[in-house]
N, C-alpha and C positions, 0 to 999 in steps of 0.2 A: 409557487411553493417555496418555502424557506429551506435553504441549504443547511445541512447538518454541520454543526460546529462544536468544538470542544470548549472547555472552560477558558482557554486562552484566546478564543476567537478564531482559531485556525479551522479552515474548512476541511471536510472529509473528502478524500479522493480515493476512488477504487480503480483497480487496474488488473490486467491479466498478465501472467508471466508467459514469455514466448514458449517455454517448455510445457505449459499447461498449468491450470490452477489460477489463483489470483490472490490479491491481498488488498489492504487499505492502509493509507497513511493520512495524518493530519498535517497540513501545511498552509502557509500564507497565500500561495499562488500555485498555479498548475506547474510552472517551471520548477519551483522549489519542491513540489511534491514529486516530480520526476527525478530530481537530484537525490531526494531522500530515498525513493524506491530503488534507485541504482545502488546506493550505498548499503541499503538493507539487503538487497539481493546478493551483493558481493560478500556479505557476512562481516563487514567492518563496523556497521552501526546498527542500532536497533530501529524499530519502526518509528520511534519518536525522535530520531536523529542523534541520539547519544552514542558516542564511540565506545566500542567494547574494549575492555582492558586487553583481551587476547582475541584477535580476529579468528573467525571460523575458516580454517584453510583446508579442512578435510572433506569438503563437500563441493558439489558443482555450483558454479556461479549462476544465479538466476538473473535473467535479463527481462525487465519490464517491456511490454509491448506499448510503445509510445502512443499509438493510435487509440488504444483502449482506455487511457487514463481520463477520468471525468469526475467532476464534483457531483455529489448526490444529496438527496434529502434523507431524512432518517428512515422513511419507509423504503426508499430505494436501497439504502445500506442494509437494512434487515433482509430484504429479498436477495441481495447479492450474497450476503453471508449465509443465508439459508441454502442457496444454490451451491456454494462451495462445500457446505456440510453434506448435502445430498450426493455430491460427486465423490466424497471420501468414504461413504459407506457402501 
């Protein structure tokens, strides 16, 4: 099956936060996806890797579970996103 990519050709990676829940990022490789997820969890960058003008310092730092990060197809991404939604309601 074909992995899900954005218009720039970056692959979609999904992961779980150690404190619960999960998220996704688009990146060139698994290592860059992990770096992007760490910055996103720290509140210094958005999920696309762009630095915030003012970092979020008033919240807990989220740490991605490195063992959970994986690239996905579009169908797997939709199922992952649906699971996160169902956990929130």
